[in-house]
DRENTORKOL-3810 file (N, C-alpha, C; in nm, 4 decimals):
REM DRENTORKOL-3810
@n.u->0.3951; n.v->-1.9141; n.w->1.5892; ca.u->0.3420; ca.v->-1.9391; ca.w->1.4567; c.u->0.4428; c.v->-1.8899; c.w->1.3538
@n.u->0.4676; n.v->-1.9719; n.w->1.2541; ca.u->0.5613; ca.v->-1.9387; ca.w->1.1456; c.u->0.4832; c.v->-1.9179; c.w->1.0159
@n.u->0.5051; n.v->-1.7995; n.w->0.9546; ca.u->0.4335; ca.v->-1.7628; ca.w->0.8330; c.u->0.5344; c.v->-1.7298; c.w->0.7235
@n.u->0.5190; n.v->-1.7940; n.w->0.6075; ca.u->0.6003; ca.v->-1.7623; ca.w->0.4900; c.u->0.5244; c.v->-1.6600; c.w->0.4070
@n.u->0.5977; n.v->-1.5612; n.w->0.3524; ca.u->0.5330; ca.v->-1.4528; ca.w->0.2785; c.u->0.5997; c.v->-1.4367; c.w->0.1428
@n.u->0.5178; n.v->-1.4442; n.w->0.0379; ca.u->0.5664; ca.v->-1.4313; ca.w->-0.0991; c.u->0.4910; c.v->-1.3201; c.w->-0.1699
@n.u->0.5557; n.v->-1.2623; n.w->-0.2697; ca.u->0.4893; ca.v->-1.1641; ca.w->-0.3527; c.u->0.5530; c.v->-1.1639; c.w->-0.4903
@n.u->0.4783; n.v->-1.1172; n.w->-0.5865; ca.u->0.5313; ca.v->-1.0916; ca.w->-0.7205; c.u->0.6025; c.v->-1.2131; c.w->-0.7804
@n.u->0.5332; n.v->-1.3257; n.w->-0.7789; ca.u->0.5899; ca.v->-1.4468; ca.w->-0.8400; c.u->0.5809; c.v->-1.4399; c.w->-0.9917
@n.u->0.4819; n.v->-1.3716; n.w->-1.0446; ca.u->0.4659; ca.v->-1.3498; ca.w->-1.1890; c.u->0.4776; c.v->-1.4780; c.w->-1.2712
@n.u->0.4214; n.v->-1.5868; n.w->-1.2190; ca.u->0.4210; ca.v->-1.7134; ca.w->-1.2922; c.u->0.5453; c.v->-1.7980; c.w->-1.2725
@n.u->0.6489; n.v->-1.7413; n.w->-1.2106; ca.u->0.7726; ca.v->-1.8157; ca.w->-1.1832; c.u->0.7643; c.v->-1.8728; c.w->-1.0418
@n.u->0.6820; n.v->-1.9757; n.w->-1.0267; ca.u->0.6529; ca.v->-2.0225; ca.w->-0.8914; c.u->0.7389; c.v->-2.1392; c.w->-0.8437
@n.u->0.8361; n.v->-2.1814; n.w->-0.9205; ca.u->0.9185; ca.v->-2.2968; ca.w->-0.8817; c.u->0.9889; c.v->-2.2730; c.w->-0.7475
@n.u->1.0513; n.v->-2.1560; n.w->-0.7315; ca.u->1.1208; ca.v->-2.1263; ca.w->-0.6055; c.u->1.0225; c.v->-2.1247; c.w->-0.4880
@n.u->0.9060; n.v->-2.0649; n.w->-0.5081; ca.u->0.8065; ca.v->-2.0591; ca.w->-0.4014; c.u->0.7654; c.v->-2.2001; c.w->-0.3588
@n.u->0.7413; n.v->-2.2863; n.w->-0.4554; ca.u->0.7034; ca.v->-2.4251; ca.w->-0.4253; c.u->0.8141; c.v->-2.4952; c.w->-0.3466
@n.u->0.9392; n.v->-2.4777; n.w->-0.3905; ca.u->1.0534; ca.v->-2.5413; ca.w->-0.3223; c.u->1.0662; c.v->-2.4913; c.w->-0.1795
@n.u->1.0536; n.v->-2.3605; n.w->-0.1600; ca.u->1.0673; ca.v->-2.3024; ca.w->-0.0258; c.u->0.9562; c.v->-2.3516; c.w->0.0655
@n.u->0.8341; n.v->-2.3570; n.w->0.0154; ca.u->0.7228; ca.v->-2.4075; ca.w->0.0962; c.u->0.7485; c.v->-2.5524; c.w->0.1383
@n.u->0.8003; n.v->-2.6335; n.w->0.0472; ca.u->0.8297; ca.v->-2.7737; ca.w->0.0804; c.u->0.9464; c.v->-2.7855; c.w->0.1778
@n.u->1.0408; n.v->-2.6907; n.w->0.1723; ca.u->1.1562; ca.v->-2.6921; ca.w->0.2626; c.u->1.1213; c.v->-2.6409; c.w->0.4024
@n.u->1.0009; n.v->-2.5896; n.w->0.4195; ca.u->0.9566; ca.v->-2.5366; ca.w->0.5485; c.u->0.8288; c.v->-2.6057; c.w->0.5950
@n.u->0.8372; n.v->-2.7361; n.w->0.6224; ca.u->0.7160; ca.v->-2.8083; ca.w->0.6621; c.u->0.6604; c.v->-2.7632; c.w->0.7970
@n.u->0.7396; n.v->-2.6870; n.w->0.8726; ca.u->0.6931; ca.v->-2.6372; ca.w->1.0018; c.u->0.6160; c.v->-2.5060; c.w->0.9895
@n.u->0.6015; n.v->-2.4538; n.w->0.8672; ca.u->0.5242; ca.v->-2.3306; ca.w->0.8478; c.u->0.3768; c.v->-2.3569; c.w->0.8781
@n.u->0.3152; n.v->-2.2629; n.w->0.9457; ca.u->0.1743; ca.v->-2.2747; ca.w->0.9815; c.u->0.0823; c.v->-2.2104; c.w->0.8784
@n.u->0.1388; n.v->-2.1177; n.w->0.7987; ca.u->0.0584; ca.v->-2.0416; ca.w->0.7054; c.u->0.1495; c.v->-1.9852; c.w->0.5971
@n.u->0.0960; n.v->-1.9745; n.w->0.4748; ca.u->0.1666; ca.v->-1.9103; ca.w->0.3646; c.u->0.0783; c.v->-1.7968; c.w->0.3136
@n.u->0.1395; n.v->-1.6803; n.w->0.2936; ca.u->0.0670; ca.v->-1.5651; ca.w->0.2416; c.u->0.1292; c.v->-1.5222; c.w->0.1096
@n.u->0.0441; n.v->-1.4899; n.w->0.0134; ca.u->0.0904; ca.v->-1.4394; ca.w->-0.1176; c.u->0.0269; c.v->-1.3021; c.w->-0.1367
@n.u->0.1113; n.v->-1.2031; n.w->-0.1677; ca.u->0.0674; ca.v->-1.0645; ca.w->-0.1722; c.u->0.0413; c.v->-1.0129; c.w->-0.3126
@n.u->0.0129; n.v->-1.1033; n.w->-0.4034; ca.u->-0.0312; ca.v->-1.0626; ca.w->-0.5361; c.u->0.0753; c.v->-1.0596; c.w->-0.6428
@n.u->0.0264; n.v->-1.0406; n.w->-0.7618; ca.u->0.1002; ca.v->-1.0482; ca.w->-0.8870; c.u->0.1532; c.v->-1.1890; c.w->-0.9094
@n.u->0.0764; n.v->-1.2679; n.w->-0.9161; ca.u->0.0191; ca.v->-1.3863; ca.w->-0.9729; c.u->-0.0408; c.v->-1.4736; c.w->-0.8654
@n.u->-0.1633; n.v->-1.4376; n.w->-0.8277; ca.u->-0.2340; ca.v->-1.5167; ca.w->-0.7270; c.u->-0.2619; c.v->-1.6582; c.w->-0.7760
@n.u->-0.2592; n.v->-1.6798; n.w->-0.9062; ca.u->-0.2772; ca.v->-1.8176; ca.w->-0.9559; c.u->-0.1636; c.v->-1.9061; c.w->-0.9070
@n.u->-0.0454; n.v->-1.8486; n.w->-0.8875; ca.u->0.0660; ca.v->-1.9244; ca.w->-0.8287; c.u->0.0306; c.v->-1.9666; c.w->-0.6857
@n.u->-0.0315; n.v->-1.8770; n.w->-0.6110; ca.u->-0.0730; ca.v->-1.9090; ca.w->-0.4745; c.u->-0.1802; c.v->-2.0170; c.w->-0.4748
@n.u->-0.2710; n.v->-2.0095; n.w->-0.5712; ca.u->-0.3766; ca.v->-2.1103; ca.w->-0.5814; c.u->-0.3172; c.v->-2.2483; c.w->-0.6113
@n.u->-0.2165; n.v->-2.2526; n.w->-0.6976; ca.u->-0.1482; ca.v->-2.3794; ca.w->-0.7268; c.u->-0.0784; c.v->-2.4333; c.w->-0.6029
@n.u->-0.0121; n.v->-2.3437; n.w->-0.5293; ca.u->0.0552; ca.v->-2.3858; ca.w->-0.4060; c.u->-0.0474; c.v->-2.4389; c.w->-0.3065
@n.u->-0.1611; n.v->-2.3747; n.w->-0.2974; ca.u->-0.2664; ca.v->-2.4178; ca.w->-0.2062; c.u->-0.3132; c.v->-2.5596; c.w->-0.2377
@n.u->-0.3113; n.v->-2.5967; n.w->-0.3656; ca.u->-0.3532; ca.v->-2.7310; ca.w->-0.4058; c.u->-0.2463; c.v->-2.8364; c.w->-0.3788
@n.u->-0.1196; n.v->-2.7936; n.w->-0.3653; ca.u->-0.0110; ca.v->-2.8917; ca.w->-0.3559; c.u->0.0571; c.v->-2.8981; c.w->-0.2199
@n.u->0.0071; n.v->-2.8251; n.w->-0.1221; ca.u->0.0680; ca.v->-2.8280; ca.w->0.0104; c.u->-0.0409; c.v->-2.8375; c.w->0.1165
@n.u->-0.0117; n.v->-2.9053; n.w->0.2264; ca.u->-0.1117; ca.v->-2.9134; ca.w->0.3333; c.u->-0.1238; c.v->-2.7843; c.w->0.4144
@n.u->-0.0299; n.v->-2.6924; n.w->0.3954; ca.u->-0.0316; ca.v->-2.5663; ca.w->0.4691; c.u->-0.1371; c.v->-2.4735; c.w->0.4084
@n.u->-0.2083; n.v->-2.4034; n.w->0.4927; ca.u->-0.3093; ca.v->-2.3080; ca.w->0.4464; c.u->-0.2400; c.v->-2.1931; c.w->0.3734
@n.u->-0.2923; n.v->-2.1568; n.w->0.2564; ca.u->-0.2385; ca.v->-2.0472; ca.w->0.1760; c.u->-0.3486; c.v->-1.9434; c.w->0.1574
@n.u->-0.3166; n.v->-1.8184; n.w->0.1889; ca.u->-0.4090; ca.v->-1.7069; ca.w->0.1686; c.u->-0.3430; c.v->-1.6059; c.w->0.0762
@n.u->-0.4255; n.v->-1.5263; n.w->0.0052; ca.u->-0.3681; ca.v->-1.4311; ca.w->-0.0897; c.u->-0.4562; c.v->-1.3095; c.w->-0.1067
@n.u->-0.3941; n.v->-1.2044; n.w->-0.1591; ca.u->-0.4645; ca.v->-1.0863; ca.w->-0.2089; c.u->-0.4161; c.v->-1.0654; c.w->-0.3513
@n.u->-0.5012; n.v->-1.0014; n.w->-0.4316; ca.u->-0.4622; ca.v->-0.9824; ca.w->-0.5712; c.u->-0.3790; c.v->-0.8554; c.w->-0.5877
@n.u->-0.2948; n.v->-0.8591; n.w->-0.6910; ca.u->-0.2125; ca.v->-0.7436; ca.w->-0.7235; c.u->-0.2627; c.v->-0.6738; c.w->-0.8479
@n.u->-0.1874; n.v->-0.5768; n.w->-0.8942; ca.u->-0.2299; ca.v->-0.4964; ca.w->-1.0087; c.u->-0.2294; c.v->-0.5732; c.w->-1.1402
@n.u->-0.1584; n.v->-0.6849; n.w->-1.1495; ca.u->-0.1604; ca.v->-0.7640; ca.w->-1.2730; c.u->-0.2536; c.v->-0.8843; c.w->-1.2645
@n.u->-0.3208; n.v->-0.9007; n.w->-1.1529; ca.u->-0.4128; ca.v->-1.0132; ca.w->-1.1341; c.u->-0.5527; c.v->-0.9740; c.w->-1.1793
@n.u->-0.5989; n.v->-1.0390; n.w->-1.2819; ca.u->-0.7327; ca.v->-1.0104; ca.w->-1.3350; c.u->-0.8280; c.v->-1.1222; c.w->-1.2943
@n.u->-0.8443; n.v->-1.1334; n.w->-1.1632; ca.u->-0.9321; ca.v->-1.2348; ca.w->-1.1036; c.u->-1.0201; c.v->-1.1660; c.w->-0.9999
@n.u->-1.1266; n.v->-1.2300; n.w->-0.9644; ca.u->-1.2185; ca.v->-1.1756; ca.w->-0.8661; c.u->-1.1740; c.v->-1.2186; c.w->-0.7266
@n.u->-1.0746; n.v->-1.1510; n.w->-0.6740; ca.u->-1.0208; ca.v->-1.1807; ca.w->-0.5411; c.u->-1.0083; c.v->-1.0499; c.w->-0.4637
@n.u->-0.9887; n.v->-1.0595; n.w->-0.3338; ca.u->-0.9757; ca.v->-0.9407; ca.w->-0.2490; c.u->-0.8442; c.v->-0.8690; c.w->-0.2753
@n.u->-0.8487; n.v->-0.7354; n.w->-0.2638; ca.u->-0.7268; ca.v->-0.6552; ca.w->-0.2772; c.u->-0.6615; c.v->-0.6283; c.w->-0.1418
@n.u->-0.7383; n.v->-0.6351; n.w->-0.0360; ca.u->-0.6877; ca.v->-0.6198; ca.w->0.1006; c.u->-0.7470; c.v->-0.7307; c.w->0.1857
@n.u->-0.6746; n.v->-0.7681; n.w->0.2892; ca.u->-0.7222; ca.v->-0.8709; ca.w->0.3805; c.u->-0.6657; c.v->-0.8392; c.w->0.5186
@n.u->-0.7476; n.v->-0.8563; n.w->0.6200; ca.u->-0.7012; ca.v->-0.8380; ca.w->0.7576; c.u->-0.7120; c.v->-0.9719; c.w->0.8290
@n.u->-0.6017; n.v->-1.0127; n.w->0.8893; ca.u->-0.5976; ca.v->-1.1369; ca.w->0.9661; c.u->-0.5685; c.v->-1.1044; c.w->1.1117
@n.u->-0.6262; n.v->-1.1817; n.w->1.2003; ca.u->-0.5901; ca.v->-1.1711; ca.w->1.3415; c.u->-0.5223; c.v->-1.3014; c.w->1.3788
@n.u->-0.3940; n.v->-1.2908; n.w->1.4137; ca.u->-0.3118; ca.v->-1.4076; ca.w->1.4413; c.u->-0.2334; c.v->-1.3844; c.w->1.5697
@n.u->-0.2466; n.v->-1.4754; n.w->1.6639; ca.u->-0.1707; ca.v->-1.4689; ca.w->1.7896; c.u->-0.1859; c.v->-1.3331; c.w->1.8583
@n.u->-0.3040; n.v->-1.2743; n.w->1.8464; ca.u->-0.3299; ca.v->-1.1466; ca.w->1.9111; c.u->-0.2833; c.v->-1.0245; c.w->1.8332
@n.u->-0.2318; n.v->-1.0448; n.w->1.7125; ca.u->-0.1867; ca.v->-0.9339; ca.w->1.6282; c.u->-0.2795; c.v->-0.9190; c.w->1.5083
@n.u->-0.2979; n.v->-0.7952; n.w->1.4663; ca.u->-0.3773; ca.v->-0.7654; ca.w->1.3480; c.u->-0.2797; c.v->-0.7424; c.w->1.2323
@n.u->-0.2957; n.v->-0.8237; n.w->1.1258; ca.u->-0.2060; ca.v->-0.8181; ca.w->1.0105; c.u->-0.2853; c.v->-0.7700; c.w->0.8892
@n.u->-0.2350; n.v->-0.6647; n.w->0.8252; ca.u->-0.2981; ca.v->-0.6082; ca.w->0.7065; c.u->-0.2195; c.v->-0.6534; c.w->0.5838
@n.u->-0.2876; n.v->-0.7231; n.w->0.4917; ca.u->-0.2257; ca.v->-0.7705; ca.w->0.3676; c.u->-0.2777; c.v->-0.6889; c.w->0.2504
@n.u->-0.1874; n.v->-0.6466; n.w->0.1640; ca.u->-0.2240; ca.v->-0.5765; ca.w->0.0421; c.u->-0.1098; c.v->-0.5931; c.w->-0.0570
@n.u->-0.1388; n.v->-0.5739; n.w->-0.1828; ca.u->-0.0298; ca.v->-0.5759; ca.w->-0.2803; c.u->0.0515; c.v->-0.4474; c.w->-0.2695
@n.u->-0.0169; n.v->-0.3366; n.w->-0.2491; ca.u->0.0522; ca.v->-0.2093; ca.w->-0.2281; c.u->0.0255; c.v->-0.1035; c.w->-0.3324
@n.u->-0.0160; n.v->-0.1438; n.w->-0.4517; ca.u->-0.0371; ca.v->-0.0461; ca.w->-0.5592; c.u->-0.1481; c.v->0.0533; c.w->-0.5265
@n.u->-0.2476; n.v->0.0117; n.w->-0.4508; ca.u->-0.3578; ca.v->0.1017; ca.w->-0.4152; c.u->-0.3149; c.v->0.2102; c.w->-0.3165
@n.u->-0.2000; n.v->0.1908; n.w->-0.2531; ca.u->-0.1508; ca.v->0.2844; ca.w->-0.1521; c.u->-0.0249; c.v->0.3585; c.w->-0.1979
@n.u->0.0098; n.v->0.3436; n.w->-0.3239; ca.u->0.1227; ca.v->0.4170; ca.w->-0.3796; c.u->0.2547; c.v->0.3886; c.w->-0.3111
@n.u->0.2792; n.v->0.2619; n.w->-0.2772; ca.u->0.3982; ca.v->0.2295; ca.w->-0.1964; c.u->0.5299; c.v->0.2582; c.w->-0.2686
@n.u->0.5269; n.v->0.2696; n.w->-0.3994; ca.u->0.6515; ca.v->0.3029; ca.w->-0.4703; c.u->0.6941; c.v->0.4472; c.w->-0.4428
@n.u->0.6020; n.v->0.5288; n.w->-0.3918; ca.u->0.6327; ca.v->0.6683; ca.w->-0.3582; c.u->0.6515; c.v->0.6886; c.w->-0.2081
@n.u->0.6366; n.v->0.5826; n.w->-0.1304; ca.u->0.6515; ca.v->0.5915; ca.w->0.0150; c.u->0.5440; c.v->0.5112; c.w->0.0863
@n.u->0.5586; n.v->0.4998; n.w->0.2150; ca.u->0.4687; ca.v->0.4160; ca.w->0.2948; c.u->0.3630; c.v->0.4963; c.w->0.3706
@n.u->0.3557; n.v->0.6269; n.w->0.3476; ca.u->0.2651; ca.v->0.7120; ca.w->0.4234; c.u->0.1187; c.v->0.6693; c.w->0.4103
@n.u->0.0706; n.v->0.6463; n.w->0.2886; ca.u->-0.0693; ca.v->0.6071; ca.w->0.2703; c.u->-0.0986; c.v->0.4723; c.w->0.3351
@n.u->-0.0059; n.v->0.3791; n.w->0.3219; ca.u->-0.0226; ca.v->0.2476; ca.w->0.3841; c.u->-0.0200; c.v->0.2599; c.w->0.5363
@n.u->0.0663; n.v->0.3448; n.w->0.5871; ca.u->0.0734; ca.v->0.3689; ca.w->0.7309; c.u->-0.0614; c.v->0.4175; c.w->0.7846
@n.u->-0.1201; n.v->0.5171; n.w->0.7173; ca.u->-0.2476; ca.v->0.5705; ca.w->0.7644; c.u->-0.3606; c.v->0.4683; c.w->0.7514
@n.u->-0.3560; n.v->0.3856; n.w->0.6481; ca.u->-0.4566; ca.v->0.2792; ca.w->0.6347; c.u->-0.4432; c.v->0.1803; c.w->0.7505
@n.u->-0.3207; n.v->0.1461; n.w->0.7847; ca.u->-0.2984; ca.v->0.0531; ca.w->0.8962; c.u->-0.3424; c.v->0.1135; c.w->1.0287
@n.u->-0.3176; n.v->0.2412; n.w->1.0475; ca.u->-0.3640; ca.v->0.3092; ca.w->1.1692; c.u->-0.5171; c.v->0.3054; c.w->1.1766
@n.u->-0.5809; n.v->0.3325; n.w->1.0627; ca.u->-0.7271; ca.v->0.3310; ca.w->1.0562; c.u->-0.7825; c.v->0.1922; c.w->1.0900
@n.u->-0.7146; n.v->0.0879; n.w->1.0439; ca.u->-0.7601; ca.v->-0.0495; ca.w->1.0663; c.u->-0.7139; c.v->-0.1068; c.w->1.2000
@n.u->-0.6244; n.v->-0.0373; n.w->1.2681; ca.u->-0.5699; ca.v->-0.0882; ca.w->1.3938; c.u->-0.4711; c.v->-0.2009; c.w->1.3738
@n.u->-0.4032; n.v->-0.2031; n.w->1.2602; ca.u->-0.3098; ca.v->-0.3115; ca.w->1.2272; c.u->-0.1759; c.v->-0.2935; c.w->1.2983
@n.u->-0.1201; n.v->-0.4051; n.w->1.3396; ca.u->0.0133; ca.v->-0.4082; ca.w->1.4003; c.u->0.1216; c.v->-0.4340; c.w->1.2972
@n.u->0.0832; n.v->-0.5049; n.w->1.1905; ca.u->0.1785; ca.v->-0.5492; ca.w->1.0878; c.u->0.1182; c.v->-0.5211; c.w->0.9516
@n.u->0.1982; n.v->-0.4645; n.w->0.8613; ca.u->0.1569; ca.v->-0.4409; ca.w->0.7227; c.u->0.2432; c.v->-0.5261; c.w->0.6310
@n.u->0.1797; n.v->-0.6114; n.w->0.5524; ca.u->0.2499; ca.v->-0.6948; ca.w->0.4546; c.u->0.2096; c.v->-0.6465; c.w->0.3160
@n.u->0.3083; n.v->-0.6181; n.w->0.2314; ca.u->0.2804; ca.v->-0.5632; ca.w->0.0992; c.u->0.3906; c.v->-0.6038; c.w->0.0025
@n.u->0.3627; n.v->-0.5895; n.w->-0.1265; ca.u->0.4593; ca.v->-0.6210; ca.w->-0.2311; c.u->0.4685; c.v->-0.5058; c.w->-0.3288
@n.u->0.4527; n.v->-0.5367; n.w->-0.4570; ca.u->0.4429; ca.v->-0.4427; ca.w->-0.5682; c.u->0.5767; c.v->-0.3881; c.w->-0.6181
@n.u->0.6632; n.v->-0.3440; n.w->-0.5311; ca.u->0.7872; ca.v->-0.2788; ca.w->-0.5752; c.u->0.8979; c.v->-0.3777; c.w->-0.6111
@n.u->0.8856; n.v->-0.5021; n.w->-0.5689; ca.u->0.9876; ca.v->-0.6053; ca.w->-0.5852; c.u->1.1122; c.v->-0.5752; c.w->-0.5018
@n.u->1.1042; n.v->-0.4800; n.w->-0.4129; ca.u->1.2167; ca.v->-0.4410; ca.w->-0.3274; c.u->1.1824; c.v->-0.4773; c.w->-0.1838
@n.u->1.2680; n.v->-0.5587; n.w->-0.1220; ca.u->1.2438; ca.v->-0.6043; ca.w->0.0145; c.u->1.2536; c.v->-0.4880; c.w->0.1133
@n.u->1.1594; n.v->-0.4862; n.w->0.2077; ca.u->1.1553; ca.v->-0.3856; ca.w->0.3144; c.u->1.1213; c.v->-0.4580; c.w->0.4437
@n.u->1.1903; n.v->-0.4243; n.w->0.5502; ca.u->1.1604; ca.v->-0.4788; ca.w->0.6819; c.u->1.1931; c.v->-0.3706; c.w->0.7839
@n.u->1.0908; n.v->-0.2942; n.w->0.8244; ca.u->1.1157; ca.v->-0.1855; ca.w->0.9180; c.u->0.9917; c.v->-0.1568; c.w->1.0010
@n.u->1.0126; n.v->-0.0880; n.w->1.1115; ca.u->0.9025; ca.v->-0.0470; ca.w->1.1972; c.u->0.8887; c.v->0.1045; c.w->1.1889
@n.u->0.7665; n.v->0.1489; n.w->1.1678; ca.u->0.7379; ca.v->0.2913; ca.w->1.1603; c.u->0.6181; c.v->0.3201; c.w->1.2504
@n.u->0.6370; n.v->0.4045; n.w->1.3479; ca.u->0.5256; ca.v->0.4446; ca.w->1.4344; c.u->0.4546; c.v->0.3294; c.w->1.5016
@n.u->0.5288; n.v->0.2267; n.w->1.5380; ca.u->0.4706; ca.v->0.1122; ca.w->1.6069; c.u->0.4093; c.v->0.0067; c.w->1.5168
@n.u->0.4195; n.v->0.0255; n.w->1.3850; ca.u->0.3685; ca.v->-0.0727; ca.w->1.2889; c.u->0.4868; c.v->-0.1359; c.w->1.2163
@n.u->0.4873; n.v->-0.2677; n.w->1.2069; ca.u->0.5925; ca.v->-0.3393; ca.w->1.1339; c.u->0.5513; c.v->-0.3467; c.w->0.9872
@n.u->0.6400; n.v->-0.3023; n.w->0.8985; ca.u->0.6173; ca.v->-0.3056; ca.w->0.7539; c.u->0.7114; c.v->-0.4074; c.w->0.6927
@n.u->0.6538; n.v->-0.5040; n.w->0.6181; ca.u->0.7348; ca.v->-0.6071; ca.w->0.5537; c.u->0.6919; c.v->-0.6236; c.w->0.4087
@n.u->0.7859; n.v->-0.5996; n.w->0.3197; ca.u->0.7698; ca.v->-0.6314; ca.w->0.1782; c.u->0.8714; c.v->-0.7415; c.w->0.1520
@n.u->0.8268; n.v->-0.8614; n.w->0.1126; ca.u->0.9204; ca.v->-0.9721; ca.w->0.0948; c.u->1.0067; c.v->-0.9614; c.w->-0.0301
@n.u->0.9891; n.v->-0.8572; n.w->-0.1095; ca.u->1.0582; ca.v->-0.8514; ca.w->-0.2377; c.u->0.9879; c.v->-0.9461; c.w->-0.3332
@n.u->1.0632; n.v->-1.0023; n.w->-0.4259; ca.u->1.0021; ca.v->-1.0938; ca.w->-0.5228; c.u->1.0768; c.v->-1.2256; c.w->-0.5274
@n.u->1.0016; n.v->-1.3328; n.w->-0.5222; ca.u->1.0605; ca.v->-1.4660; ca.w->-0.5357; c.u->1.0631; c.v->-1.5084; c.w->-0.6824
@n.u->0.9902; n.v->-1.4356; n.w->-0.7690; ca.u->0.9802; ca.v->-1.4769; ca.w->-0.9088; c.u->1.0414; c.v->-1.3825; c.w->-1.0098
@n.u->1.0518; n.v->-1.2536; n.w->-0.9768; ca.u->1.1006; ca.v->-1.1543; ca.w->-1.0722; c.u->1.1774; c.v->-1.0487; c.w->-0.9938
@n.u->1.3070; n.v->-1.0698; n.w->-0.9757; ca.u->1.3863; ca.v->-0.9828; ca.w->-0.8877; c.u->1.4166; c.v->-0.8461; c.w->-0.9475
@n.u->1.3906; n.v->-0.8294; n.w->-1.0763; ca.u->1.4155; ca.v->-0.7028; ca.w->-1.1458; c.u->1.5556; c.v->-0.6529; c.w->-1.1169
@n.u->1.5711; n.v->-0.5372; n.w->-1.0583; ca.u->1.7051; ca.v->-0.4805; ca.w->-1.0383; c.u->1.7711; c.v->-0.5259; c.w->-0.9085
@n.u->1.7041; n.v->-0.6125; n.w->-0.8336; ca.u->1.7605; ca.v->-0.6593; ca.w->-0.7073; c.u->1.8634; c.v->-0.7698; c.w->-0.7321
@n.u->1.9586; n.v->-0.7828; n.w->-0.6427; ca.u->2.0649; ca.v->-0.8820; ca.w->-0.6595; c.u->2.0109; c.v->-1.0255; c.w->-0.6450
@n.u->1.9193; n.v->-1.0441; n.w->-0.5504; ca.u->1.8672; ca.v->-1.1779; ca.w->-0.5225; c.u->1.7147; c.v->-1.1796; c.w->-0.5222
@n.u->1.6580; n.v->-1.2959; n.w->-0.5471; ca.u->1.5168; ca.v->-1.3187; ca.w->-0.5203; c.u->1.5023; c.v->-1.3214; c.w->-0.3678
@n.u->1.3818; n.v->-1.2963; n.w->-0.3187; ca.u->1.3640; ca.v->-1.2967; ca.w->-0.1737; c.u->1.2195; c.v->-1.3277; c.w->-0.1360
@n.u->1.2045; n.v->-1.3669; n.w->-0.0104; ca.u->1.0724; ca.v->-1.3883; ca.w->0.0478; c.u->1.0785; c.v->-1.3453; c.w->0.1937
@n.u->0.9649; n.v->-1.3383; n.w->0.2574; ca.u->0.9606; ca.v->-1.2960; ca.w->0.3960; c.u->0.9215; c.v->-1.4088; c.w->0.4892
@n.u->0.9611; n.v->-1.3930; n.w->0.6133; ca.u->0.9220; ca.v->-1.4865; ca.w->0.7171; c.u->0.8767; c.v->-1.4060; c.w->0.8379
@n.u->0.7637; n.v->-1.4434; n.w->0.8913; ca.u->0.7070; ca.v->-1.3782; ca.w->1.0091; c.u->0.6845; c.v->-1.4852; c.w->1.1138
@n.u->0.7422; n.v->-1.4637; n.w->1.2318; ca.u->0.7180; ca.v->-1.5555; ca.w->1.3421; c.u->0.6585; c.v->-1.4770; c.w->1.4575
@n.u->0.5488; n.v->-1.5296; n.w->1.5084; ca.u->0.4796; ca.v->-1.4694; ca.w->1.6212; c.u->0.4806; c.v->-1.5711; c.w->1.7337
@n.u->0.5499; n.v->-1.5352; n.w->1.8412; ca.u->0.5624; ca.v->-1.6304; ca.w->1.9508; c.u->0.5821; c.v->-1.5561; c.w->2.0822
@n.u->0.5041; n.v->-1.5917; n.w->2.1815; ca.u->0.5155; ca.v->-1.5336; ca.w->2.3153; c.u->0.5147; c.v->-1.3809; c.w->2.3137
@n.u->0.4292; n.v->-1.3221; n.w->2.2339; ca.u->0.4170; ca.v->-1.1777; ca.w->2.2296; c.u->0.5292; c.v->-1.1058; c.w->2.1565
@n.u->0.6074; n.v->-1.1795; n.w->2.0786; ca.u->0.7194; ca.v->-1.1205; ca.w->2.0048; c.u->0.6941; c.v->-1.1339; c.w->1.8549
@n.u->0.7134; n.v->-1.0223; n.w->1.7830; ca.u->0.7047; ca.v->-1.0220; ca.w->1.6371; c.u->0.8459; c.v->-1.0312; c.w->1.5823
@n.u->0.8745; n.v->-1.1340; n.w->1.5048; ca.u->1.0060; ca.v->-1.1507; ca.w->1.4424; c.u->0.9848; c.v->-1.1564; c.w->1.2913
@n.u->1.0341; n.v->-1.0554; n.w->1.2202; ca.u->1.0207; ca.v->-1.0507; ca.w->1.0741; c.u->1.1583; c.v->-1.0589; c.w->1.0123
@n.u->1.1660; n.v->-1.1318; n.w->0.8998; ca.u->1.2941; ca.v->-1.1478; ca.w->0.8291; c.u->1.2722; c.v->-1.1488; c.w->0.6800
@n.u->1.3726; n.v->-1.1008; n.w->0.6102; ca.u->1.3809; ca.v->-1.1163; ca.w->0.4649; c.u->1.4802; c.v->-1.2295; c.w->0.4410
@n.u->1.4430; n.v->-1.3250; n.w->0.3589; ca.u->1.5323; ca.v->-1.4367; ca.w->0.3262; c.u->1.5688; c.v->-1.4226; c.w->0.1786
@n.u->1.6990; n.v->-1.4151; n.w->0.1510; ca.u->1.7481; ca.v->-1.3984; ca.w->0.0142; c.u->1.7822; c.v->-1.5331; c.w->-0.0450
@n.u->1.7468; n.v->-1.5522; n.w->-0.1725; ca.u->1.7670; ca.v->-1.6787; ca.w->-0.2429; c.u->1.8521; c.v->-1.6521; c.w->-0.3651
@n.u->1.9634; n.v->-1.7245; n.w->-0.3774; ca.u->2.0521; ca.v->-1.7065; ca.w->-0.4939; c.u->1.9981; c.v->-1.7780; c.w->-0.6137
END
């Protein structure tokens, strides 16, 4: 299964739309907040299923956390602000342990992260819409196949 992961589009959804169209083999698209309306627009314009959680700038009645079970893995989605991810991943780590999650997907900082801590894979795709101090815009890709978790950060010039 191939999953595209976006966060922090902040209304600049052109790149996200282009990337989704360039990946017709994607099985799922996830948006980790800070402009879930961009995810809703993508959901209307692509046949691929799009799921989202709201971020700290989203003033809509949507979930702040979501747990998915995909290919035998438990994936925890959050924007990250509720877990103080700008100060470290400790709170998010303990939440994932509590939920039994194998993978944590989060945004908020606009800084891409792809690492494993204590048996949990942590992926922040960075931002496809507002790179702030980062050199490039970025998004994440998660592939789950034959019991293997493959996570990547993809940089866009």
